[in-house]
N, C-alpha and C positions, 0 to 999 in steps of 0.2 A: 744483779740480785739470781740467784739461781733460776734456771728454766724449768726444774722440778717442783709441782704445782702441789700444792696442798690440797688432800677432799674434803671438800665441807662436810661437816655432819649431816646430809641429807642422804636418801639411799639415794640407788642409782638412777631410779625410775621415775615415777611421777612426786614424789614430793616437792621438787627445787621446779616442776612447772607449775605442781599449784601453789605455792607461793609467789613465785612471778606473778599469776593469774590474777590472786589477791591483789599483789603490788600495783596492779595497772589497773584492775575496778577500782581500786582507791585515786587512781590518778583522774578517773574519770571516762576510761573507755569501755565501750561494751568486748566483750571479749568471748572467745572459744576456745576451747582446750582439747587438742587431740585429732588435727582433722585429716582425712585421707584426702590424698591429692593422686587422683587417676586419669588416666587419658586414654578413649576410647575402650575403655574395659582393662585398661592395663594397672595395675600398683606401682604409680612411680615413687611416691613418698607418703609422709609423714609430718604435716605441719601444727608442729609444738603448739603456739598458742597462734589465733586470729585476732589482729588488733583491729576495732575500728572506731573512729571518731568523727563528729563534725564541726571542724575547727568555725565557719562561719554558714551561712543564707545556703550561698553555694560551693562551697569547697567539702570535701569529702577526704577521709583518708583510709587506708587501708594497709595494713604493715602485717607481714610476716617476721615470727619470732623463731629464731633457733638456739635450743637451751640444751648446753654438754655440762655434765657436772661429772667431773672424770680427773683422775689423777695427770692425764698426757692428755688434752682436750683439741690438739691439733687445730688453734682456736684459727691459724692462717687459712688453713682448710677450708674449716666453717664459713669464713666470711667468703669465700667464693661461690660456697655450695647458698648460702643465705641470699647473695645477689644476682645468681643465675635463677633461682627460683622467685625471686620477687620480682625478676624480666617477665619470665615465663607467666606469670598469672597477672600480670601488669600489674600490680600493685604499687604504692607511692612511697613504702619506705622498708626495710628491713633492718630488724636488731639481730645481735646474738648477743647472747649470756654465754658467761665460759667463765670459767676458775682462775684463767691465765689474768695474770696481773699485769704482768709486762706493757711498758706505754708501750714498745712499737708495733703492738697489738693492737691497741685503740687509734695508733698512727696510720697505721695499713686499715683499718676500717673506715676511718676520714676521707681517706685518698680513692675509696673506690663509694664512697655515700652509704656506707652503711653502720649504724650504729651499734658502738660495743659496753655492753654491761658486763666491767669484770668480776672478779672474784674482791676487790673492794666493797661495791655494793652487795653481791650476793651473799654476801658471809652477813649482815646484816638484817636479811629476809626474817632470821626466824619468828622474827615478831610479827610478820603479817599472818600468822594462822585465823581463819577466820570460823570459828567454833561453831557457827549458827549455818554456814553452808556445808551441805554435802562435797566431799570431793567430787570429781570426775569419775576414781573406779568405787565409789559409796553410789552413784548416783544408775552406774552402768549395773550393778550389781542392784539397784530396787526394778531391774527389769527381768530377773528373772522369778519365773512360776517357783515359788520354793515348796512348792507343795508335790513336786515332781523334778526339781532342778531342770525344768529346760524351760525355750523363750516361747510368752505368750506372745502368737502372733507374729514371731520374728520380730519384735521391737525391737530387740537393739541394733538388728543392722539396719530395722529403718532409722534410726535414732542415729546410725553412724552416713548412712545417707545424708539425712537430712544438714549435717554439720558440713558436709563435705560440698553442699552446693552452695555454700558462701563462699567459697573457692574459685566457682566458674560458672556461676550459676542468680549472680546479681543481674537478672533482668526482668523483662514480663512473664517468661517461659517459668523461673523459676519461683514468682508470685504466686502461678499457679499449682506448680507442684505444691506449694505448702497448703494453698486454699484444700488439693485435692487430700492432702494429708492430716490437716485440722478439721474437717467433716467426719474422717473416721475414726478421731480421735473424739469428737462430740458420739459418733454414736456407741461407742466403747464405752464411755461413760454412761449414757442411756440404759445399755443393754446388760454390763458387765460390774457388778456394783463390788465383786471381789477384786475390782484390779482399776475400780474407779482413782484413787488416789496417784496412782503414776500414772493412768492416762493422762488424769487431769495437771500434773504437772508437763506431762510432754506435751501439751495446748496450750502450756504458759510458752514453754521453750519453743517450739514452732511457732507463735504468736509472735514471739520476740524476732524470729528471723524473719519474718515475713516483714513488720512495720522495719526493721533494717535496710530489706530491700528495699522496699519502697522511698523509704529515706535518702537511700543511696541514688533510688530513681527520680527525686523530688528536687535536684539538684538542677535539673534539667527544666525545669517547670517552674520553677522560683519567679520567675519573673512573668510567667503567660498568667493573662486573664484568666478572670475564672472559667469562663466558657471552654475557651482553646485546653487549658488543663483537664477540666472534662471531658473533653474530647479524646485527650492523648490518654487518659487514663482510662476511657470504656474501652477506647482501640487497647491495649495494650492488654487488659484484664483479660477483653473476651477474645481477642486471638493469639494473643500468645508475641511472641517476638516476630513472626511473620508478615502480621498485621492485616488490615484487611485486604489490603493489595495482596499480598502474598497469597493469601487462603484463594482469594480472584483465581488468581495466576494456577493454582494447584487444583480447580473444579474446573477451570478451562482445561489443562490436560487431560481431566478424568471425561469431559465431552467430548474429546479428540479422540481418546480411544475408546469406550464406550458408545459414544453417536445420542447418548441419552439427555439431553439439554436438561430440558424443563423436570424432569423428576431430579436429577441430580443436584440442579440447585432450588429445587423447592427442598430437597431432605435437610441438605445444608443450613438453608437460612431456617429451617422448622429447628435444626439443633442451636441454633447460636440464640434465636430468639427465644429460645426457654431460658437463657443464662440471667438471672435477675442480676446484670452488673449494677444497676444504676444504685440504690440499697447502699452497695458498698463504697464505690466511685463517688459520692454525693458526699457522702461520711470524710473520707478521706481529702477529696480536694479543700474540707475548710480550713481554712487558713490558720486556725486555735488548731489543729488536729494537727496539721502537716509540722506546723513548728514543734508539738511532742515527738514525733514519732521516736526518735531518738532518745529521748528520755523515758517516754512506755516501755518501749524494747528492752530497755537496761530495768524497767522495776518488772516485768515478766519475768525476763530470766532472773533475777534474784530472787523471785517468787518459788520460779520451779525449781528450783537448786535450796532453797530453806530446807533448813535440816527440822524443822515445827511447819507439818503442813498449813499450807494458805486456803483457806477456804473460798472459792468464788464468793460467795457470799462477804468475804471478811474486805475482799477487795475494794480499793478508792472506788470512786462512782466514775473517774474516767477510763480504769481498766473495765468496768464494769460494762462500760457502753460500747466496748471494741469488740470485748464477747457477744454483746446482744445482737451487733450490726454483724458480726460472723455466723451466727444462728441464725438471723435471717437470711443474710445468703444461700445460706443451707437448707430455707426452708423448715428449720425447726425450732418447736415452740421456746423461747424464752422459760418460760413459767415452768414448762416440766425439766429444763435442764438444770437451773437454778435451786428447783424444789427438792431437786435428787441427793444433794446434802445435808 
């Protein structure tokens, strides 16, 4: 077979990524497209697709997908690159999608624990277009204020940052960051009717991220008794990755530096005691909710990207209950939020 590869009838940019996104969605994965991987403020690379799956109650699977649609895709080089990125991110698997059809490419991928989707499969993906979803490019365009062509509240930047957190912050600190973002978006819904629809879509997307992170963390608590599971969730969502012991060490260090033991300890206690964490943790720790986190995440994601806007009042009772609990956590009125639509 000739080394020269035919270019598929797609554009060189996002169309193949979108087709593969729809392909993996149909296979049951949770999929995010176009994530920027940064390290200590430096841009490292983009991850074309992030795949997440929940094969069993105690196993989770995170996969990075590298996609190349060129006449000379340098498939061997991409296999090295994707495998290195998988290891850097501590992911479970990686996939290279390439127009290259040579058997030797697939064989090299297998030897390096990299799945290769070659041109034979990619050429069939034209039928995977989903007319009911916005593409990533269309969704990004929604974040622009059409009245002056400027970004509103830098929403696109925040959206990109929210996606990137799935690469490096699948932890309690990532959860807390999502909770802060969701609160800001709730407030935008209540105060900015012009941008209410896109704020709602971003709420759906960020809730889906939150549920995926919680599902990932749940693999560690699947067999804990309910009280122990509650305790772990409460400590993580209240104190972040440091935990209560970590916060105590930080407080002790501050006391040594300032000598104001009672004042600092009282201030820190007041801050954390004000967090209404119980309403959230009791909901998440319910067996039926824990089992449904992955499913609900996919449903929220689909609603966020749906071409026809989905009013929160039209969501299933299961999804509405998640929004209601998050409103309670942020001390916002349920009735006021749902009545603005």
